[in-house]
PDBQT receptor file of N, H, CA, C and O in Angstrom, charges set to zero:
ATOM      1  N   MET A   1       0.824  -1.197   0.000  1.00  0.00    +0.000 N 
ATOM      2  CA  MET A   1       0.000   0.000   0.000  1.00  0.00    +0.000 C 
ATOM      3  C   MET A   1       0.865   1.257   0.000  1.00  0.00    +0.000 C 
ATOM      4  O   MET A   1       0.480   2.269  -0.587  1.00  0.00    +0.000 OA
ATOM      5  N   PHE A   2       2.015   1.209   0.642  1.00  0.00    +0.000 N 
ATOM      6  H   PHE A   2       2.328   0.387   1.118  1.00  0.00    +0.000 HD
ATOM      7  CA  PHE A   2       2.871   2.389   0.734  1.00  0.00    +0.000 C 
ATOM      8  C   PHE A   2       3.617   2.663  -0.572  1.00  0.00    +0.000 C 
ATOM      9  O   PHE A   2       3.737   3.812  -0.997  1.00  0.00    +0.000 OA
ATOM     10  N   VAL A   3       4.108   1.620  -1.193  1.00  0.00    +0.000 N 
ATOM     11  H   VAL A   3       4.011   0.686  -0.847  1.00  0.00    +0.000 HD
ATOM     12  CA  VAL A   3       4.871   1.777  -2.438  1.00  0.00    +0.000 C 
ATOM     13  C   VAL A   3       4.022   2.406  -3.545  1.00  0.00    +0.000 C 
ATOM     14  O   VAL A   3       4.509   3.302  -4.233  1.00  0.00    +0.000 OA
ATOM     15  N   PRO A   4       2.771   1.972  -3.744  1.00  0.00    +0.000 N 
ATOM     16  CA  PRO A   4       1.953   2.645  -4.776  1.00  0.00    +0.000 C 
ATOM     17  C   PRO A   4       1.756   4.137  -4.493  1.00  0.00    +0.000 C 
ATOM     18  O   PRO A   4       1.704   4.941  -5.424  1.00  0.00    +0.000 OA
ATOM     19  N   LEU A   5       1.646   4.508  -3.227  1.00  0.00    +0.000 N 
ATOM     20  H   LEU A   5       1.688   3.855  -2.470  1.00  0.00    +0.000 HD
ATOM     21  CA  LEU A   5       1.502   5.922  -2.869  1.00  0.00    +0.000 C 
ATOM     22  C   LEU A   5       2.745   6.702  -3.281  1.00  0.00    +0.000 C 
ATOM     23  O   LEU A   5       2.642   7.777  -3.872  1.00  0.00    +0.000 OA
ATOM     24  N   VAL A   6       3.904   6.164  -2.971  1.00  0.00    +0.000 N 
ATOM     25  H   VAL A   6       3.987   5.291  -2.491  1.00  0.00    +0.000 HD
ATOM     26  CA  VAL A   6       5.155   6.836  -3.326  1.00  0.00    +0.000 C 
ATOM     27  C   VAL A   6       5.303   6.930  -4.839  1.00  0.00    +0.000 C 
ATOM     28  O   VAL A   6       5.674   7.979  -5.365  1.00  0.00    +0.000 OA
ATOM     29  N   MET A   7       5.017   5.848  -5.530  1.00  0.00    +0.000 N 
ATOM     30  H   MET A   7       4.715   4.996  -5.103  1.00  0.00    +0.000 HD
ATOM     31  CA  MET A   7       5.137   5.847  -6.988  1.00  0.00    +0.000 C 
ATOM     32  C   MET A   7       4.150   6.817  -7.630  1.00  0.00    +0.000 C 
ATOM     33  O   MET A   7       4.484   7.478  -8.613  1.00  0.00    +0.000 OA
ATOM     34  N   ALA A   8       2.944   6.910  -7.087  1.00  0.00    +0.000 N 
ATOM     35  H   ALA A   8       2.673   6.373  -6.288  1.00  0.00    +0.000 HD
ATOM     36  CA  ALA A   8       1.955   7.860  -7.609  1.00  0.00    +0.000 C 
ATOM     37  C   ALA A   8       2.427   9.298  -7.390  1.00  0.00    +0.000 C 
ATOM     38  O   ALA A   8       2.276  10.141  -8.274  1.00  0.00    +0.000 OA
ATOM     39  N   CYS A   9       2.995   9.578  -6.222  1.00  0.00    +0.000 N 
ATOM     40  H   CYS A   9       3.117   8.893  -5.504  1.00  0.00    +0.000 HD
ATOM     41  CA  CYS A   9       3.531  10.921  -5.949  1.00  0.00    +0.000 C 
ATOM     42  C   CYS A   9       4.622  11.268  -6.957  1.00  0.00    +0.000 C 
ATOM     43  O   CYS A   9       4.673  12.384  -7.473  1.00  0.00    +0.000 OA
ATOM     44  N   PHE A  10       5.490  10.303  -7.231  1.00  0.00    +0.000 N 
ATOM     45  H   PHE A  10       5.449   9.396  -6.812  1.00  0.00    +0.000 HD
ATOM     46  CA  PHE A  10       6.584  10.536  -8.163  1.00  0.00    +0.000 C 
ATOM     47  C   PHE A  10       6.066  10.713  -9.596  1.00  0.00    +0.000 C 
ATOM     48  O   PHE A  10       6.489  11.626 -10.306  1.00  0.00    +0.000 OA
ATOM     49  N   ARG A  11       5.159   9.843 -10.008  1.00  0.00    +0.000 N 
ATOM     50  H   ARG A  11       4.816   9.102  -9.431  1.00  0.00    +0.000 HD
ATOM     51  CA  ARG A  11       4.636   9.882 -11.376  1.00  0.00    +0.000 C 
ATOM     52  C   ARG A  11       3.828  11.162 -11.634  1.00  0.00    +0.000 C 
ATOM     53  O   ARG A  11       3.929  11.756 -12.707  1.00  0.00    +0.000 OA
ATOM     54  N   LEU A  12       3.033  11.580 -10.655  1.00  0.00    +0.000 N 
ATOM     55  H   LEU A  12       2.951  11.097  -9.783  1.00  0.00    +0.000 HD
ATOM     56  CA  LEU A  12       2.190  12.763 -10.822  1.00  0.00    +0.000 C 
ATOM     57  C   LEU A  12       2.910  14.072 -10.485  1.00  0.00    +0.000 C 
ATOM     58  O   LEU A  12       2.367  15.160 -10.677  1.00  0.00    +0.000 OA
ATOM     59  N   GLU A  13       4.154  13.946  -9.973  1.00  0.00    +0.000 N 
ATOM     60  H   GLU A  13       4.595  13.062  -9.817  1.00  0.00    +0.000 HD
ATOM     61  CA  GLU A  13       4.917  15.103  -9.518  1.00  0.00    +0.000 C 
ATOM     62  C   GLU A  13       4.108  15.904  -8.505  1.00  0.00    +0.000 C 
ATOM     63  O   GLU A  13       3.984  17.126  -8.597  1.00  0.00    +0.000 OA
ATOM     64  N   TRP A  14       3.572  15.185  -7.555  1.00  0.00    +0.000 N 
ATOM     65  H   TRP A  14       3.673  14.193  -7.481  1.00  0.00    +0.000 HD
ATOM     66  CA  TRP A  14       2.677  15.764  -6.547  1.00  0.00    +0.000 C 
ATOM     67  C   TRP A  14       3.069  15.237  -5.179  1.00  0.00    +0.000 C 
ATOM     68  O   TRP A  14       3.315  14.043  -5.009  1.00  0.00    +0.000 OA
ATOM     69  N   PHE A  15       3.126  16.121  -4.219  1.00  0.00    +0.000 N 
ATOM     70  H   PHE A  15       2.927  17.092  -4.357  1.00  0.00    +0.000 HD
ATOM     71  CA  PHE A  15       3.429  15.735  -2.840  1.00  0.00    +0.000 C 
ATOM     72  C   PHE A  15       2.285  16.240  -1.971  1.00  0.00    +0.000 C 
ATOM     73  O   PHE A  15       2.045  17.446  -1.923  1.00  0.00    +0.000 OA
ATOM     74  N   PRO A  16       1.569  15.347  -1.280  1.00  0.00    +0.000 N 
ATOM     75  CA  PRO A  16       0.393  15.759  -0.505  1.00  0.00    +0.000 C 
ATOM     76  C   PRO A  16       0.705  16.859   0.507  1.00  0.00    +0.000 C 
ATOM     77  O   PRO A  16       1.709  16.797   1.216  1.00  0.00    +0.000 OA
ATOM     78  N   ARG A  17      -0.147  17.842   0.563  1.00  0.00    +0.000 N 
ATOM     79  H   ARG A  17      -0.963  17.892  -0.013  1.00  0.00    +0.000 HD
ATOM     80  CA  ARG A  17       0.025  18.970   1.482  1.00  0.00    +0.000 C 
ATOM     81  C   ARG A  17       0.095  18.494   2.934  1.00  0.00    +0.000 C 
ATOM     82  O   ARG A  17       0.800  19.077   3.757  1.00  0.00    +0.000 OA
ATOM     83  N   ARG A  18      -0.625  17.457   3.224  1.00  0.00    +0.000 N 
ATOM     84  H   ARG A  18      -1.198  16.983   2.554  1.00  0.00    +0.000 HD
ATOM     85  CA  ARG A  18      -0.644  16.929   4.587  1.00  0.00    +0.000 C 
ATOM     86  C   ARG A  18       0.753  16.513   5.053  1.00  0.00    +0.000 C 
ATOM     87  O   ARG A  18       1.073  16.624   6.237  1.00  0.00    +0.000 OA
ATOM     88  N   PHE A  19       1.578  16.037   4.127  1.00  0.00    +0.000 N 
ATOM     89  H   PHE A  19       1.317  15.947   3.166  1.00  0.00    +0.000 HD
ATOM     90  CA  PHE A  19       2.921  15.599   4.484  1.00  0.00    +0.000 C 
ATOM     91  C   PHE A  19       3.904  16.758   4.579  1.00  0.00    +0.000 C 
ATOM     92  O   PHE A  19       5.028  16.575   5.047  1.00  0.00    +0.000 OA
ATOM     93  N   LYS A  20       3.501  17.934   4.148  1.00  0.00    +0.000 N 
ATOM     94  H   LYS A  20       2.588  18.083   3.768  1.00  0.00    +0.000 HD
ATOM     95  CA  LYS A  20       4.377  19.102   4.214  1.00  0.00    +0.000 C 
ATOM     96  C   LYS A  20       4.303  19.796   5.568  1.00  0.00    +0.000 C 
ATOM     97  O   LYS A  20       5.164  20.610   5.901  1.00  0.00    +0.000 OA
ATOM     98  N   ASN A  21       3.290  19.478   6.337  1.00  0.00    +0.000 N 
ATOM     99  H   ASN A  21       2.591  18.817   6.067  1.00  0.00    +0.000 HD
ATOM    100  CA  ASN A  21       3.139  20.099   7.650  1.00  0.00    +0.000 C 
ATOM    101  C   ASN A  21       4.230  19.624   8.594  1.00  0.00    +0.000 C 
ATOM    102  O   ASN A  21       4.640  18.464   8.562  1.00  0.00    +0.000 OA
ATOM    103  N   ILE A  22       4.692  20.537   9.431  1.00  0.00    +0.000 N 
ATOM    104  H   ILE A  22       4.359  21.479   9.457  1.00  0.00    +0.000 HD
ATOM    105  CA  ILE A  22       5.687  20.186  10.436  1.00  0.00    +0.000 C 
ATOM    106  C   ILE A  22       5.226  20.708  11.785  1.00  0.00    +0.000 C 
ATOM    107  O   ILE A  22       4.353  21.573  11.862  1.00  0.00    +0.000 OA
ATOM    108  N   LYS A  23       5.802  20.191  12.820  1.00  0.00    +0.000 N 
ATOM    109  H   LYS A  23       6.511  19.488  12.758  1.00  0.00    +0.000 HD
ATOM    110  CA  LYS A  23       5.508  20.655  14.168  1.00  0.00    +0.000 C 
ATOM    111  C   LYS A  23       6.824  21.103  14.782  1.00  0.00    +0.000 C 
ATOM    112  O   LYS A  23       7.812  20.369  14.740  1.00  0.00    +0.000 OA
ATOM    113  N   THR A  24       6.846  22.296  15.349  1.00  0.00    +0.000 N 
ATOM    114  H   THR A  24       6.044  22.892  15.384  1.00  0.00    +0.000 HD
ATOM    115  CA  THR A  24       8.047  22.818  15.971  1.00  0.00    +0.000 C 
ATOM    116  C   THR A  24       7.826  22.899  17.475  1.00  0.00    +0.000 C 
ATOM    117  O   THR A  24       6.817  23.421  17.948  1.00  0.00    +0.000 OA
ATOM    118  N   ILE A  25       8.787  22.373  18.205  1.00  0.00    +0.000 N 
ATOM    119  H   ILE A  25       9.607  21.949  17.820  1.00  0.00    +0.000 HD
ATOM    120  CA  ILE A  25       8.726  22.385  19.662  1.00  0.00    +0.000 C 
ATOM    121  C   ILE A  25       9.853  23.265  20.172  1.00  0.00    +0.000 C 
ATOM    122  O   ILE A  25      10.983  23.178  19.693  1.00  0.00    +0.000 OA
ATOM    123  N   ILE A  26       9.547  24.104  21.135  1.00  0.00    +0.000 N 
ATOM    124  H   ILE A  26       8.629  24.175  21.524  1.00  0.00    +0.000 HD
ATOM    125  CA  ILE A  26      10.546  25.003  21.706  1.00  0.00    +0.000 C 
ATOM    126  C   ILE A  26      10.963  24.449  23.068  1.00  0.00    +0.000 C 
ATOM    127  O   ILE A  26      10.130  24.231  23.948  1.00  0.00    +0.000 OA
ATOM    128  N   LEU A  27      12.267  24.228  23.223  1.00  0.00    +0.000 N 
ATOM    129  H   LEU A  27      12.944  24.406  22.508  1.00  0.00    +0.000 HD
ATOM    130  CA  LEU A  27      12.807  23.715  24.475  1.00  0.00    +0.000 C 
ATOM    131  C   LEU A  27      13.798  24.725  25.046  1.00  0.00    +0.000 C 
ATOM    132  O   LEU A  27      14.574  25.335  24.310  1.00  0.00    +0.000 OA
ATOM    133  N   ALA A  28      13.762  24.890  26.345  1.00  0.00    +0.000 N 
ATOM    134  H   ALA A  28      13.131  24.394  26.942  1.00  0.00    +0.000 HD
ATOM    135  CA  ALA A  28      14.744  25.749  27.002  1.00  0.00    +0.000 C 
ATOM    136  C   ALA A  28      16.076  25.013  27.053  1.00  0.00    +0.000 C 
ATOM    137  O   ALA A  28      16.123  23.825  27.375  1.00  0.00    +0.000 OA
ATOM    138  N   LYS A  29      17.158  25.719  26.734  1.00  0.00    +0.000 N 
ATOM    139  H   LYS A  29      17.120  26.683  26.472  1.00  0.00    +0.000 HD
ATOM    140  CA  LYS A  29      18.484  25.118  26.794  1.00  0.00    +0.000 C 
ATOM    141  C   LYS A  29      18.880  24.936  28.261  1.00  0.00    +0.000 C 
ATOM    142  O   LYS A  29      18.612  25.788  29.107  1.00  0.00    +0.000 OA
ATOM    143  N   SER A  30      19.514  23.821  28.531  1.00  0.00    +0.000 N 
ATOM    144  H   SER A  30      19.732  23.128  27.843  1.00  0.00    +0.000 HD
ATOM    145  CA  SER A  30      19.948  23.581  29.907  1.00  0.00    +0.000 C 
ATOM    146  C   SER A  30      21.230  24.355  30.197  1.00  0.00    +0.000 C 
ATOM    147  O   SER A  30      21.961  24.739  29.284  1.00  0.00    +0.000 OA
ATOM    148  N   ARG A  31      21.478  24.569  31.436  1.00  0.00    +0.000 N 
ATOM    149  H   ARG A  31      20.884  24.257  32.178  1.00  0.00    +0.000 HD
ATOM    150  CA  ARG A  31      22.685  25.257  31.911  1.00  0.00    +0.000 C 
ATOM    151  C   ARG A  31      22.811  26.702  31.424  1.00  0.00    +0.000 C 
ATOM    152  O   ARG A  31      23.920  27.212  31.273  1.00  0.00    +0.000 OA
ATOM    153  N   LYS A  32      21.707  27.340  31.186  1.00  0.00    +0.000 N 
ATOM    154  H   LYS A  32      20.806  26.925  31.310  1.00  0.00    +0.000 HD
ATOM    155  CA  LYS A  32      21.733  28.758  30.813  1.00  0.00    +0.000 C 
ATOM    156  C   LYS A  32      21.324  29.585  32.024  1.00  0.00    +0.000 C 
ATOM    157  O   LYS A  32      20.567  29.124  32.879  1.00  0.00    +0.000 OA
ATOM    158  N   LYS A  33      21.821  30.780  32.085  1.00  0.00    +0.000 N 
ATOM    159  H   LYS A  33      22.437  31.154  31.390  1.00  0.00    +0.000 HD
ATOM    160  CA  LYS A  33      21.459  31.672  33.190  1.00  0.00    +0.000 C 
ATOM    161  C   LYS A  33      20.023  32.152  32.986  1.00  0.00    +0.000 C 
ATOM    162  O   LYS A  33      19.569  32.287  31.850  1.00  0.00    +0.000 OA
ATOM    163  N   PRO A  34      19.310  32.408  34.079  1.00  0.00    +0.000 N 
ATOM    164  CA  PRO A  34      17.884  32.786  33.979  1.00  0.00    +0.000 C 
ATOM    165  C   PRO A  34      17.603  33.977  33.068  1.00  0.00    +0.000 C 
ATOM    166  O   PRO A  34      16.555  34.008  32.422  1.00  0.00    +0.000 OA
ATOM    167  N   PHE A  35      18.496  34.949  32.995  1.00  0.00    +0.000 N 
ATOM    168  H   PHE A  35      19.347  34.923  33.519  1.00  0.00    +0.000 HD
ATOM    169  CA  PHE A  35      18.222  36.108  32.137  1.00  0.00    +0.000 C 
ATOM    170  C   PHE A  35      18.264  35.746  30.655  1.00  0.00    +0.000 C 
ATOM    171  O   PHE A  35      17.691  36.468  29.840  1.00  0.00    +0.000 OA
ATOM    172  N   ASN A  36      18.928  34.641  30.280  1.00  0.00    +0.000 N 
ATOM    173  H   ASN A  36      19.393  34.054  30.943  1.00  0.00    +0.000 HD
ATOM    174  CA  ASN A  36      18.960  34.212  28.874  1.00  0.00    +0.000 C 
ATOM    175  C   ASN A  36      17.609  33.706  28.395  1.00  0.00    +0.000 C 
ATOM    176  O   ASN A  36      17.366  33.665  27.189  1.00  0.00    +0.000 OA
ATOM    177  N   TYR A  37      16.721  33.318  29.312  1.00  0.00    +0.000 N 
ATOM    178  H   TYR A  37      16.919  33.352  30.292  1.00  0.00    +0.000 HD
ATOM    179  CA  TYR A  37      15.410  32.806  28.920  1.00  0.00    +0.000 C 
ATOM    180  C   TYR A  37      14.469  33.915  28.457  1.00  0.00    +0.000 C 
ATOM    181  O   TYR A  37      13.359  33.650  27.994  1.00  0.00    +0.000 OA
ATOM    182  N   LYS A  38      14.925  35.158  28.588  1.00  0.00    +0.000 N 
ATOM    183  H   LYS A  38      15.826  35.373  28.964  1.00  0.00    +0.000 HD
ATOM    184  CA  LYS A  38      14.131  36.284  28.095  1.00  0.00    +0.000 C 
ATOM    185  C   LYS A  38      14.491  36.624  26.652  1.00  0.00    +0.000 C 
ATOM    186  O   LYS A  38      13.883  37.505  26.045  1.00  0.00    +0.000 OA
ATOM    187  N   THR A  39      15.490  35.914  26.104  1.00  0.00    +0.000 N 
ATOM    188  H   THR A  39      15.983  35.199  26.598  1.00  0.00    +0.000 HD
ATOM    189  CA  THR A  39      15.922  36.148  24.728  1.00  0.00    +0.000 C 
ATOM    190  C   THR A  39      15.887  34.820  23.967  1.00  0.00    +0.000 C 
ATOM    191  O   THR A  39      15.843  33.759  24.590  1.00  0.00    +0.000 OA
ATOM    192  N   PRO A  40      15.906  34.861  22.642  1.00  0.00    +0.000 N 
ATOM    193  CA  PRO A  40      15.903  33.624  21.848  1.00  0.00    +0.000 C 
ATOM    194  C   PRO A  40      17.122  32.735  22.078  1.00  0.00    +0.000 C 
ATOM    195  O   PRO A  40      17.067  31.537  21.799  1.00  0.00    +0.000 OA
ATOM    196  N   VAL A  41      18.217  33.295  22.580  1.00  0.00    +0.000 N 
ATOM    197  H   VAL A  41      18.262  34.268  22.806  1.00  0.00    +0.000 HD
ATOM    198  CA  VAL A  41      19.439  32.526  22.807  1.00  0.00    +0.000 C 
ATOM    199  C   VAL A  41      19.219  31.401  23.816  1.00  0.00    +0.000 C 
ATOM    200  O   VAL A  41      19.917  30.388  23.775  1.00  0.00    +0.000 OA
ATOM    201  N   GLY A  42      18.277  31.566  24.698  1.00  0.00    +0.000 N 
ATOM    202  H   GLY A  42      17.710  32.389  24.731  1.00  0.00    +0.000 HD
ATOM    203  CA  GLY A  42      18.045  30.581  25.747  1.00  0.00    +0.000 C 
ATOM    204  C   GLY A  42      17.172  29.399  25.327  1.00  0.00    +0.000 C 
ATOM    205  O   GLY A  42      16.868  28.532  26.147  1.00  0.00    +0.000 OA
ATOM    206  N   TYR A  43      16.770  29.358  24.067  1.00  0.00    +0.000 N 
ATOM    207  H   TYR A  43      17.017  30.062  23.401  1.00  0.00    +0.000 HD
ATOM    208  CA  TYR A  43      15.860  28.310  23.617  1.00  0.00    +0.000 C 
ATOM    209  C   TYR A  43      16.392  27.579  22.394  1.00  0.00    +0.000 C 
ATOM    210  O   TYR A  43      17.201  28.117  21.638  1.00  0.00    +0.000 OA
ATOM    211  N   ARG A  44      15.933  26.361  22.210  1.00  0.00    +0.000 N 
ATOM    212  H   ARG A  44      15.276  25.925  22.824  1.00  0.00    +0.000 HD
ATOM    213  CA  ARG A  44      16.308  25.533  21.061  1.00  0.00    +0.000 C 
ATOM    214  C   ARG A  44      15.027  25.089  20.356  1.00  0.00    +0.000 C 
ATOM    215  O   ARG A  44      14.072  24.664  21.007  1.00  0.00    +0.000 OA
ATOM    216  N   LEU A  45      15.010  25.189  19.029  1.00  0.00    +0.000 N 
ATOM    217  H   LEU A  45      15.785  25.535  18.501  1.00  0.00    +0.000 HD
ATOM    218  CA  LEU A  45      13.854  24.750  18.255  1.00  0.00    +0.000 C 
ATOM    219  C   LEU A  45      14.094  23.335  17.750  1.00  0.00    +0.000 C 
ATOM    220  O   LEU A  45      15.149  23.044  17.185  1.00  0.00    +0.000 OA
ATOM    221  N   ILE A  46      13.126  22.465  17.950  1.00  0.00    +0.000 N 
ATOM    222  H   ILE A  46      12.270  22.701  18.409  1.00  0.00    +0.000 HD
ATOM    223  CA  ILE A  46      13.173  21.098  17.455  1.00  0.00    +0.000 C 
ATOM    224  C   ILE A  46      12.050  20.969  16.431  1.00  0.00    +0.000 C 
ATOM    225  O   ILE A  46      10.887  21.201  16.761  1.00  0.00    +0.000 OA
ATOM    226  N   THR A  47      12.380  20.605  15.203  1.00  0.00    +0.000 N 
ATOM    227  H   THR A  47      13.325  20.416  14.935  1.00  0.00    +0.000 HD
ATOM    228  CA  THR A  47      11.392  20.466  14.140  1.00  0.00    +0.000 C 
ATOM    229  C   THR A  47      11.072  18.997  13.932  1.00  0.00    +0.000 C 
ATOM    230  O   THR A  47      11.970  18.181  13.730  1.00  0.00    +0.000 OA
ATOM    231  N   LEU A  48       9.791  18.664  13.981  1.00  0.00    +0.000 N 
ATOM    232  H   LEU A  48       9.061  19.327  14.144  1.00  0.00    +0.000 HD
ATOM    233  CA  LEU A  48       9.349  17.286  13.810  1.00  0.00    +0.000 C 
ATOM    234  C   LEU A  48       8.607  17.165  12.482  1.00  0.00    +0.000 C 
ATOM    235  O   LEU A  48       7.608  17.846  12.253  1.00  0.00    +0.000 OA
ATOM    236  N   PHE A  49       9.106  16.291  11.613  1.00  0.00    +0.000 N 
ATOM    237  H   PHE A  49       9.918  15.738  11.800  1.00  0.00    +0.000 HD
ATOM    238  CA  PHE A  49       8.454  16.006  10.345  1.00  0.00    +0.000 C 
ATOM    239  C   PHE A  49       7.694  14.700  10.474  1.00  0.00    +0.000 C 
ATOM    240  O   PHE A  49       8.031  13.860  11.309  1.00  0.00    +0.000 OA
ATOM    241  N   PHE A  50       6.677  14.528   9.657  1.00  0.00    +0.000 N 
ATOM    242  H   PHE A  50       6.403  15.211   8.979  1.00  0.00    +0.000 HD
ATOM    243  CA  PHE A  50       5.995  13.248   9.615  1.00  0.00    +0.000 C 
ATOM    244  C   PHE A  50       6.950  12.205   9.063  1.00  0.00    +0.000 C 
ATOM    245  O   PHE A  50       7.669  12.474   8.100  1.00  0.00    +0.000 OA
ATOM    246  N   THR A  51       6.969  11.042   9.646  1.00  0.00    +0.000 N 
ATOM    247  H   THR A  51       6.386  10.824  10.429  1.00  0.00    +0.000 HD
ATOM    248  CA  THR A  51       7.864   9.971   9.213  1.00  0.00    +0.000 C 
ATOM    249  C   THR A  51       7.612   9.595   7.769  1.00  0.00    +0.000 C 
ATOM    250  O   THR A  51       8.556   9.320   7.029  1.00  0.00    +0.000 OA
ATOM    251  N   ILE A  52       6.364   9.576   7.356  1.00  0.00    +0.000 N 
ATOM    252  H   ILE A  52       5.597   9.799   7.957  1.00  0.00    +0.000 HD
ATOM    253  CA  ILE A  52       6.036   9.185   5.985  1.00  0.00    +0.000 C 
ATOM    254  C   ILE A  52       6.659  10.162   4.989  1.00  0.00    +0.000 C 
ATOM    255  O   ILE A  52       7.044   9.766   3.888  1.00  0.00    +0.000 OA
ATOM    256  N   ARG A  53       6.757  11.425   5.368  1.00  0.00    +0.000 N 
ATOM    257  H   ARG A  53       6.444  11.746   6.262  1.00  0.00    +0.000 HD
ATOM    258  CA  ARG A  53       7.380  12.422   4.495  1.00  0.00    +0.000 C 
ATOM    259  C   ARG A  53       8.850  12.091   4.289  1.00  0.00    +0.000 C 
ATOM    260  O   ARG A  53       9.360  12.152   3.170  1.00  0.00    +0.000 OA
ATOM    261  N   LYS A  54       9.524  11.740   5.376  1.00  0.00    +0.000 N 
ATOM    262  H   LYS A  54       9.109  11.690   6.284  1.00  0.00    +0.000 HD
ATOM    263  CA  LYS A  54      10.947  11.408   5.272  1.00  0.00    +0.000 C 
ATOM    264  C   LYS A  54      11.158  10.209   4.359  1.00  0.00    +0.000 C 
ATOM    265  O   LYS A  54      12.063  10.208   3.524  1.00  0.00    +0.000 OA
ATOM    266  N   VAL A  55      10.326   9.194   4.520  1.00  0.00    +0.000 N 
ATOM    267  H   VAL A  55       9.592   9.194   5.198  1.00  0.00    +0.000 HD
ATOM    268  CA  VAL A  55      10.463   7.983   3.707  1.00  0.00    +0.000 C 
ATOM    269  C   VAL A  55      10.222   8.288   2.240  1.00  0.00    +0.000 C 
ATOM    270  O   VAL A  55      10.982   7.835   1.383  1.00  0.00    +0.000 OA
ATOM    271  N   ILE A  56       9.188   9.041   1.937  1.00  0.00    +0.000 N 
ATOM    272  H   ILE A  56       8.570   9.409   2.633  1.00  0.00    +0.000 HD
ATOM    273  CA  ILE A  56       8.878   9.390   0.553  1.00  0.00    +0.000 C 
ATOM    274  C   ILE A  56      10.023  10.199  -0.062  1.00  0.00    +0.000 C 
ATOM    275  O   ILE A  56      10.406   9.956  -1.206  1.00  0.00    +0.000 OA
ATOM    276  N   LYS A  57      10.569  11.158   0.689  1.00  0.00    +0.000 N 
ATOM    277  H   LYS A  57      10.257  11.356   1.619  1.00  0.00    +0.000 HD
ATOM    278  CA  LYS A  57      11.660  11.966   0.160  1.00  0.00    +0.000 C 
ATOM    279  C   LYS A  57      12.896  11.121  -0.118  1.00  0.00    +0.000 C 
ATOM    280  O   LYS A  57      13.573  11.331  -1.124  1.00  0.00    +0.000 OA
ATOM    281  N   VAL A  58      13.195  10.174   0.755  1.00  0.00    +0.000 N 
ATOM    282  H   VAL A  58      12.644  10.003   1.572  1.00  0.00    +0.000 HD
ATOM    283  CA  VAL A  58      14.361   9.307   0.539  1.00  0.00    +0.000 C 
ATOM    284  C   VAL A  58      14.171   8.454  -0.706  1.00  0.00    +0.000 C 
ATOM    285  O   VAL A  58      15.087   8.324  -1.517  1.00  0.00    +0.000 OA
ATOM    286  N   ILE A  59      12.990   7.874  -0.861  1.00  0.00    +0.000 N 
ATOM    287  H   ILE A  59      12.245   7.979  -0.201  1.00  0.00    +0.000 HD
ATOM    288  CA  ILE A  59      12.725   7.019  -2.023  1.00  0.00    +0.000 C 
ATOM    289  C   ILE A  59      12.794   7.828  -3.311  1.00  0.00    +0.000 C 
ATOM    290  O   ILE A  59      13.405   7.391  -4.286  1.00  0.00    +0.000 OA
ATOM    291  N   ILE A  60      12.179   8.994  -3.321  1.00  0.00    +0.000 N 
ATOM    292  H   ILE A  60      11.683   9.349  -2.529  1.00  0.00    +0.000 HD
ATOM    293  CA  ILE A  60      12.201   9.826  -4.527  1.00  0.00    +0.000 C 
ATOM    294  C   ILE A  60      13.622  10.303  -4.822  1.00  0.00    +0.000 C 
ATOM    295  O   ILE A  60      14.028  10.335  -5.984  1.00  0.00    +0.000 OA
ATOM    296  N   THR A  61      14.375  10.670  -3.803  1.00  0.00    +0.000 N 
ATOM    297  H   THR A  61      14.046  10.644  -2.859  1.00  0.00    +0.000 HD
ATOM    298  CA  THR A  61      15.762  11.116  -4.007  1.00  0.00    +0.000 C 
ATOM    299  C   THR A  61      16.604   9.996  -4.607  1.00  0.00    +0.000 C 
ATOM    300  O   THR A  61      17.387  10.231  -5.528  1.00  0.00    +0.000 OA
ATOM    301  N   GLU A  62      16.448   8.793  -4.096  1.00  0.00    +0.000 N 
ATOM    302  H   GLU A  62      15.812   8.602  -3.348  1.00  0.00    +0.000 HD
ATOM    303  CA  GLU A  62      17.195   7.671  -4.640  1.00  0.00    +0.000 C 
ATOM    304  C   GLU A  62      16.794   7.394  -6.085  1.00  0.00    +0.000 C 
ATOM    305  O   GLU A  62      17.642   7.084  -6.922  1.00  0.00    +0.000 OA
ATOM    306  N   LYS A  63      15.500   7.507  -6.373  1.00  0.00    +0.000 N 
ATOM    307  H   LYS A  63      14.811   7.758  -5.693  1.00  0.00    +0.000 HD
ATOM    308  CA  LYS A  63      15.022   7.249  -7.736  1.00  0.00    +0.000 C 
ATOM    309  C   LYS A  63      15.555   8.293  -8.711  1.00  0.00    +0.000 C 
ATOM    310  O   LYS A  63      15.946   7.963  -9.831  1.00  0.00    +0.000 OA
ATOM    311  N   VAL A  64      15.568   9.544  -8.287  1.00  0.00    +0.000 N 
ATOM    312  H   VAL A  64      15.250   9.812  -7.378  1.00  0.00    +0.000 HD
ATOM    313  CA  VAL A  64      16.042  10.629  -9.156  1.00  0.00    +0.000 C 
ATOM    314  C   VAL A  64      17.547  10.516  -9.381  1.00  0.00    +0.000 C 
ATOM    315  O   VAL A  64      18.013  10.699 -10.505  1.00  0.00    +0.000 OA
ATOM    316  N   THR A  65      18.304  10.224  -8.348  1.00  0.00    +0.000 N 
ATOM    317  H   THR A  65      17.925  10.076  -7.434  1.00  0.00    +0.000 HD
ATOM    318  CA  THR A  65      19.760  10.151  -8.498  1.00  0.00    +0.000 C 
ATOM    319  C   THR A  65      20.203   8.911  -9.239  1.00  0.00    +0.000 C 
ATOM    320  O   THR A  65      21.297   8.889  -9.804  1.00  0.00    +0.000 OA
ATOM    321  N   TYR A  66      19.379   7.877  -9.252  1.00  0.00    +0.000 N 
ATOM    322  H   TYR A  66      18.490   7.895  -8.794  1.00  0.00    +0.000 HD
ATOM    323  CA  TYR A  66      19.724   6.666  -9.968  1.00  0.00    +0.000 C 
ATOM    324  C   TYR A  66      19.600   6.896 -11.447  1.00  0.00    +0.000 C 
ATOM    325  O   TYR A  66      19.850   5.985 -12.237  1.00  0.00    +0.000 OA
TER     326      TYR A  66
C-alpha cells in the first residue's frame, strides 16, 4: 500500500500537502542563566516532520539520483 503511494507521488509530480506540515517544539536550553530565557538565545527549536514524508523523500531522491 505504501509503495503505490510513493510511486503515484513521483509519477504525478505531486506531494500531498498533509505531508508538508511540520511541528516545531521550543525547548529551554539547559545550563543557561535565567536572564537568557528572556531572549531567543536561551531556547532551542526542534522540528518534527511526519515519518512518511521522510520515507517518501528518501525514495524519490534515490530514484532521481539513480
